[in-house]
N, C-alpha and C positions, 0 to 999 in steps of 0.2 A: 504494500500500500504506500502511496507516495506521501511525503510529509505535508501536513496541513490539510489533508482531505478529510472531510466529514461526510458520512453517508447515513441515509435513512432508508431502510429496506422495509417493504410491505410484505406481509405473509398472505398470499392469495387465499381467499375464502374466509378471511377473518378480519378483525379490526386491529390486529396486532402490528405494531411497528417496532423495528429494531434499529436503534441508533448505534453507529459504530464510529468511535473517535479515532483520530489519526494516531493516538497512542495505543490503539488496539482494544481499549475498554469497550464493553457493550452494555446496553440497557434496553429492556423491552417495556413498552407501554402502549396504551390505546390513544393517548392524547398527543397529537403532533407538537403542541406547544411545550408539553413536558419534555419530550425527546429533545427538541431544539434547545431548550433552556439547559438541559443536562449537558448536551454536546458543547454548548458555548461556555459552560462553566469550567472547562479544562484550564488548569490542572487540579481543580477542586474535587474531582471524582477519582476514585481509586484507579491506579494503573493496573494493567493486566496481571503483573506479578503479585499484586496485593490481593487479587481475587483468588479464593480457595477453589480448587478443582475446576476452574473455568466457568463457574456459575455466573450467569449474567445477573446484574442487579435489576430490580424492577418490581 
């Protein structure tokens, strides 16, 4: 993934969105505003190394 890229992926057939930060951290939610607020809060969310077992926050 290139530096500085933020992504929001939609899960087809659901209202679930997954935000993926350029640092590799992920979060799932149904509210797009919540996902973007979380993405733009970097570095205030945990980095992937801080997540236990690759569990996404959400």
